[in-house]
C-alpha positions in Angstrom: 70.5 38.5 104.5 72.1 42.0 104.5 71.3 44.7 102.1 74.7 45.2 100.6 77.7 47.1 101.8 77.7 50.4 103.7 78.6 52.5 100.7 74.9 52.8 100.0 72.4 51.6 97.4 72.8 54.7 95.2 76.4 55.8 94.5 77.2 59.4 95.5 78.3 60.1 91.9 74.9 59.1 90.5 73.0 62.4 90.3 69.9 60.8 88.8 68.8 57.6 90.5 65.9 55.7 89.1 62.9 55.6 91.3 59.3 54.3 91.6 56.3 55.3 93.6 54.1 52.6 95.2 50.9 54.5 96.1 47.6 53.6 97.8 45.1 55.6 95.7 42.6 55.5 98.5 44.8 57.5 100.8 45.4 60.4 98.3 42.6 63.0 97.8 43.7 64.1 94.3 46.0 61.5 92.8 46.6 63.5 89.6 47.7 66.6 91.5 49.8 64.4 93.8 51.6 62.8 90.9 52.3 66.1 89.2 53.8 67.4 92.5 56.1 64.4 93.0 57.2 64.2 89.4 57.9 68.0 89.4 59.8 67.9 92.7 62.0 65.0 91.6 62.6 66.7 88.2 63.6 69.9 90.1 66.1 67.8 92.0 67.6 66.4 88.8 65.9 63.0 89.0 64.2 61.3 86.1 60.4 60.7 86.3 59.6 57.8 88.6 57.6 54.8 87.6 54.1 54.6 89.3 52.4 51.6 90.8 49.0 51.6 92.5 48.2 49.2 95.3 45.0 47.1 95.3 42.9 45.4 98.0 44.5 42.1 97.0 48.1 43.4 97.0 48.8 46.4 99.3 52.2 47.0 97.9 54.5 44.0 98.1 54.0 42.9 94.5 54.3 46.4 93.2 57.5 47.1 95.1 59.0 43.8 93.8 58.1 44.8 90.3 59.8 48.1 90.8 63.0 46.4 91.9 62.9 44.1 88.9 62.5 47.1 86.7 65.7 48.7 88.0 64.5 51.2 90.6 67.1 52.3 93.1 64.7 54.1 95.4 61.1 53.1 96.0 58.7 55.7 97.5 56.0 54.1 99.7 53.0 56.4 99.7 50.1 55.4 102.0 49.4 54.1 105.5 51.1 51.5 107.6 49.9 48.6 105.4 51.5 50.1 102.3 54.8 50.9 104.0 55.0 47.5 105.6 54.3 45.8 102.3 57.2 47.7 100.7 59.5 46.9 103.7 58.8 43.2 103.1 59.6 43.5 99.4 62.7 45.6 99.8 64.4 43.9 102.8 67.5 42.1 101.6 67.9 44.2 98.5 70.0 47.2 97.7 67.0 49.3 96.9 66.3 52.1 99.3 62.9 52.8 100.8 61.6 56.4 101.1 58.4 57.1 103.0 55.7 59.6 101.7 53.2 59.2 104.5 49.5 59.7 103.6 47.8 57.6 106.3 46.7 59.1 109.6 49.1 57.1 111.8 52.1 55.9 109.9 54.4 54.3 112.5 57.6 54.3 110.5 57.0 57.9 109.4 56.5 58.9 113.1 60.0 57.4 113.9 61.4 59.4 111.0 59.9 62.6 112.4 57.7 63.0 109.3 54.1 64.0 109.6 51.8 63.8 106.6 54.1 66.2 104.8 54.9 65.4 101.2 57.6 68.0 101.0 59.6 66.5 104.0 59.4 63.0 102.6 60.7 64.1 99.2 63.5 66.2 100.6 64.7 63.4 102.8 65.0 61.2 99.7 66.7 63.6 97.4 69.3 64.7 100.1 70.6 61.1 100.1 70.6 60.4 103.8 70.7 56.5 103.9 70.8 54.1 106.8 70.7 50.3 107.0 68.0 49.2 109.4 67.4 45.8 111.1 64.1 44.3 110.0 61.9 41.9 112.0 60.5 38.8 110.3 57.2 37.2 111.2 56.9 34.3 108.9 57.0 35.7 105.4 56.1 39.2 106.6 58.4 41.9 107.7 58.3 44.9 110.0 60.7 47.8 110.5 59.4 49.4 113.8 57.6 46.9 116.1 55.4 43.9 116.3 52.8 43.6 119.1 50.4 41.2 120.7 47.5 42.2 123.0 46.5 45.7 124.0 48.4 47.6 121.3 46.6 45.6 118.6 43.3 45.9 120.4 43.7 49.7 120.3 44.3 49.7 116.6 41.3 47.5 116.0 39.1 49.7 118.1 40.1 52.9 116.3 37.8 53.9 113.4 39.0 55.3 110.1 36.5 58.1 110.4 37.9 59.3 113.7 41.5 59.0 112.4 40.6 61.1 109.4 38.9 63.7 111.6 41.5 64.2 114.4 44.6 62.2 113.3 46.8 60.1 115.6 45.0 61.1 118.8 42.2 58.9 117.6 44.2 56.0 118.9 43.7 57.3 122.4 40.0 56.9 121.9 40.5 53.3 120.8 42.8 52.7 123.8 40.2 54.0 126.3 37.8 51.2 125.2 40.2 48.5 126.4 42.0 49.9 129.5 40.0 47.6 131.8 40.2 44.4 129.8 41.6 41.4 131.6 45.3 40.6 130.9 46.5 37.6 128.9 48.7 34.9 130.3 51.8 34.7 128.2 54.9 32.6 128.0 57.8 34.5 126.4 61.0 32.8 125.1 64.0 34.9 124.3 66.7 33.3 122.1 65.6 29.8 123.0 65.9 30.4 126.8 63.5 29.3 129.5 60.0 30.7 129.2 59.1 33.9 131.1 55.5 33.7 132.3 53.6 36.9 132.8 50.1 38.3 133.1 50.5 41.0 130.5 48.3 43.5 128.7 50.7 43.8 125.8 54.1 42.4 124.5 55.9 44.6 122.0 58.9 43.4 120.0 60.6 46.6 118.9 63.3 47.6 116.6 62.7 51.3 117.0 61.3 53.0 120.1 58.6 55.5 119.1 54.8 54.9 119.2 52.1 56.8 117.4 52.3 60.6 117.9 56.1 60.3 118.4 55.9 59.1 122.0 59.3 57.4 122.9 58.5 54.1 124.6 61.9 52.5 124.4 64.6 55.1 124.8 67.5 52.6 124.3 66.1 51.0 121.1 68.5 51.4 118.2 67.4 50.5 114.6 70.7 48.8 113.5 72.2 47.1 116.6 71.1 43.6 115.7 68.7 43.3 118.7 65.1 43.6 119.5 64.0 45.5 122.6 61.1 43.5 124.0 58.6 45.4 126.2 56.2 43.5 128.5 53.4 45.8 129.8 51.6 44.6 132.9 49.3 47.4 134.1 46.2 46.1 136.0 44.4 49.3 137.1 43.6 52.7 135.7 46.2 54.1 138.1 48.9 51.9 136.6 48.0 53.2 133.1 48.2 56.8 134.3 51.6 56.2 135.9 52.9 54.7 132.7 51.6 57.6 130.7 53.1 60.1 133.0 56.5 58.4 132.9 56.4 58.5 129.1 55.5 62.2 129.0 58.3 63.1 131.4 60.7 61.1 129.3 63.0 60.2 132.1 63.5 57.3 134.5 62.0 53.8 134.2 58.4 53.2 133.1 56.4 51.5 135.8 54.7 48.2 135.0 57.0 47.7 132.0 59.8 45.2 131.8 62.3 45.4 129.0 64.4 42.5 127.6 66.7 42.1 124.6 66.8 39.2 122.1 67.3 38.3 118.5 64.4 35.8 118.4 61.2 36.1 120.4 58.4 33.6 120.8 55.2 34.8 122.5 52.5 32.3 123.3 49.2 33.3 124.9 46.5 31.3 126.7 44.0 32.5 124.1 43.9 34.1 120.7 45.0 37.7 120.7 44.9 40.6 118.3 48.3 41.1 116.6 50.0 43.9 114.7 53.1 44.6 112.7 54.2 48.3 112.3 50.7 49.5 113.2 49.1 47.2 110.6 46.7 44.5 112.0 47.3 40.9 111.0 45.1 37.9 111.8 44.6 37.2 115.6 46.5 34.2 117.0 47.8 32.6 120.1 51.4 33.0 119.2 53.8 35.4 117.6 57.4 34.5 116.6 59.7 37.3 115.5 63.3 37.0 114.3 65.8 39.8 113.6 67.3 40.3 110.1 70.3 42.5 110.9 70.8 45.6 108.7 68.6 44.2 105.9 66.8 47.4 104.7 68.2 50.6 103.2 66.0 53.5 104.4 66.0 57.2 103.4 66.4 59.1 106.6 66.9 62.8 107.6 70.5 63.8 108.2 72.7 63.2 110.1 71.9 59.6 109.2 74.0 58.0 111.9 72.2 59.5 114.9 70.4 56.9 117.1 67.3 59.0 116.7 66.0 58.6 113.1 64.1 61.9 113.3 67.1 64.2 113.7 66.9 67.1 111.2 63.3 66.2 110.1 62.0 69.7 110.8 64.7 71.4 108.8 64.3 68.9 106.0 60.6 69.8 105.9 61.4 73.5 105.4 63.9 72.7 102.7 61.3 70.4 101.1 58.8 73.2 100.9 61.1 75.2 98.7 61.6 72.1 96.5 57.9 71.6 96.1 57.3 75.3 95.5 59.9 75.3 92.8 58.3 72.2 91.2 54.9 73.9 91.2 56.3 77.0 89.4 57.5 74.9 86.5 
């Protein structure tokens, strides 16, 4: 199901779109101050005050975003970590309501692909400047993802990374989690692409990607485009510490092929392992399992992106947007 036509979810002649904020209160140090800043910045941009919805342990954001849609919101701000953003993606996919990201977690994967750090000003500016893009969305059962799904090492790394370490040093904490599993044995997997014959590999990780950046902004899949109707499927097969180092060096250099990594393209991917594996969607852990099935939903999600919004790299102009956003927030705080 697509998310409407390419004219955008908010008409250009509408100077005051209705909005809502879905916020994880655990991720915000001072929720009252945060709310005043957001309300003030949107008011300074000529927007009406947004509706506010707080997530809960039982519902990390999907129900709240759905309620915002039913109440008439045209833009929904997802404020929190990967779980909050992914829950909003699931709720908004297939609607004409745009998603804007206000990252507050320590490793927000969609925010990393937008070039947004934990900068409130940048996220607000991206929304009010009206850059919009329709993204493909991946579906795993009733759950959705915008960046990538993974099975194996990537999910092990997330599981091994403590919240305390993330809060202390940010995204490099994932490197600490990764180091704990570099020498683990590979999994035996069968990978079926669009119903074709099974590809059998001894892999450490299989990633089904819509967008190519990992935590910290590392570009794993240079050719991945968010709206081409295809997944880029990366199969990682390092077996030694040397293999891992060679992969890391290739990613840092950002040119040429990455050793011990095969890349395929497909619209439906079925991964089956010989034993239960950790699994993740957009950096958010889901229950372990022996299989993972992902299907593409072409151009199903409207996303607020930095301009120019048609560039293959979603993070273009993010730095300049952050500078403009600081002026917007400062103006709001003077009110």
